VMD Tcl script that draws the C-alpha trace (Angstrom):
set ca {
  {-2.01 0.55 31.32}
  {0.61 -2.09 30.59}
  {4.23 -1.26 29.99}
  {5.56 -2.41 26.64}
  {8.94 -4.07 26.74}
  {11.64 -2.94 24.36}
  {11.06 -6.18 22.48}
  {7.40 -5.29 21.94}
  {8.16 -1.75 20.82}
  {10.88 -3.04 18.52}
  {8.48 -5.58 16.99}
  {5.84 -2.92 16.25}
  {8.51 -0.57 14.92}
  {10.05 -3.17 12.60}
  {6.58 -4.18 11.37}
  {5.74 -0.56 10.56}
  {9.05 -0.13 8.71}
  {8.28 -3.27 6.72}
  {4.86 -1.90 5.78}
  {6.47 1.38 4.71}
  {8.90 -0.51 2.43}
  {5.97 -2.49 1.02}
  {4.04 0.69 0.21}
  {7.14 2.19 -1.45}
  {7.40 -0.94 -3.61}
  {3.73 -0.74 -4.60}
  {4.05 2.96 -5.41}
  {6.91 2.15 -7.78}
  {5.05 -0.76 -9.33}
  {1.92 1.35 -9.79}
  {4.01 4.01 -11.51}
  {5.43 1.34 -13.79}
  {1.88 0.22 -14.70}
  {0.93 3.77 -15.62}
  {4.01 3.98 -17.84}
  {3.18 0.66 -19.51}
  {-0.38 1.81 -20.08}
  {0.86 5.03 -21.71}
  {3.20 3.05 -23.97}
  {0.39 0.75 -25.10}
  {-1.91 3.72 -25.67}
  {0.59 5.06 -28.17}
  {0.04 1.91 -30.24}
  {-3.62 1.00 -29.63}
  {-6.33 3.53 -30.22}
  {-9.56 1.57 -30.63}
  {-12.61 2.77 -28.71}
  {-12.85 -0.48 -26.72}
  {-9.20 -0.26 -25.75}
  {-9.54 3.36 -24.69}
  {-12.45 2.51 -22.39}
  {-10.50 -0.29 -20.72}
  {-7.41 1.93 -20.53}
  {-9.45 4.58 -18.74}
  {-10.66 1.94 -16.28}
  {-7.09 0.88 -15.50}
  {-5.90 4.49 -15.26}
  {-8.63 5.13 -12.68}
  {-7.58 2.00 -10.79}
  {-3.97 3.18 -10.73}
  {-4.93 6.65 -9.51}
  {-7.11 5.07 -6.82}
  {-4.17 2.84 -5.83}
  {-1.92 5.90 -5.49}
  {-4.44 7.59 -3.22}
  {-4.84 4.44 -1.11}
  {-1.09 3.97 -0.77}
  {-0.54 7.59 0.22}
  {-3.22 7.21 2.90}
  {-1.64 4.01 4.19}
  {1.81 5.63 4.21}
  {0.39 8.49 6.26}
  {-1.10 5.97 8.71}
  {2.25 4.17 8.89}
  {4.07 7.44 9.60}
  {1.60 8.25 12.37}
  {2.10 4.77 13.84}
  {5.89 5.14 13.71}
  {5.66 8.46 15.58}
  {3.33 6.89 18.12}
  {5.72 3.99 18.66}
  {8.63 6.39 19.15}
  {6.60 8.35 21.69}
  {5.69 5.15 23.51}
  {9.31 4.06 23.48}
  {10.53 7.42 24.78}
  {7.95 7.45 27.58}
  {8.77 3.82 28.49}
  {5.05 3.34 29.07}
  {2.21 2.58 26.77}
  {-1.12 0.92 26.53}
  {0.03 -2.29 24.90}
  {-3.48 -3.25 23.86}
  {-4.11 0.08 22.14}
  {-0.86 -0.15 20.21}
  {-1.57 -3.76 19.29}
  {-5.07 -2.86 18.06}
  {-3.69 -0.03 15.90}
  {-1.09 -2.36 14.40}
  {-3.61 -5.13 13.69}
  {-5.99 -2.64 12.07}
  {-3.25 -1.24 9.85}
  {-2.04 -4.75 9.04}
  {-5.55 -5.72 7.90}
  {-5.85 -2.56 5.78}
  {-2.51 -3.29 4.12}
  {-3.46 -6.93 3.48}
  {-6.76 -5.83 1.91}
  {-4.98 -3.24 -0.23}
  {-2.36 -5.78 -1.30}
  {-5.03 -8.28 -2.31}
  {-6.88 -5.69 -4.41}
  {-3.63 -4.42 -5.92}
  {-2.60 -7.94 -6.94}
  {-6.02 -8.53 -8.53}
  {-5.72 -5.33 -10.59}
  {-2.14 -6.22 -11.50}
  {-3.19 -9.65 -12.73}
  {-6.15 -8.29 -14.70}
  {-3.99 -5.56 -16.25}
  {-1.24 -7.98 -17.25}
  {-3.79 -10.41 -18.75}
  {-5.34 -7.56 -20.69}
  {-1.97 -6.46 -22.08}
  {-1.15 -10.03 -23.04}
  {-4.34 -10.18 -25.10}
  {-2.74 -7.67 -27.51}
  {0.40 -9.67 -28.15}
}
mol new
graphics top color blue
foreach p $ca { graphics top sphere $p radius 0.5 }
foreach p [lrange $ca 0 end-1] q [lrange $ca 1 end] { graphics top cylinder $p $q radius 0.2 }
display resetview
């Protein structure tokens, strides 16, 4: 069991805070997309549009669920980091593995979110 220096704990802590801010941003942006979709639905009522709108609504709901899960994981990681910091001892490898895993999950989520965002914006532009 290696002892993590304050620099290491601080790095993991700051990274987790950054991820939390990122998820808050995506939650707000996802909410904005749902609002935009509702506004467009007030104007467009064709069957084809309604099917695509339902697809995007499902994507946005799925995004919300994913972000809430990631935020929960971030909160757990922040508590774990605080416990490690308070104990002045920690398994540096275990903490590093948890951070890398969460980082990969966030990167994958971000990539999928950006793809949906792009597709949604292109779809809305097709009605202008």
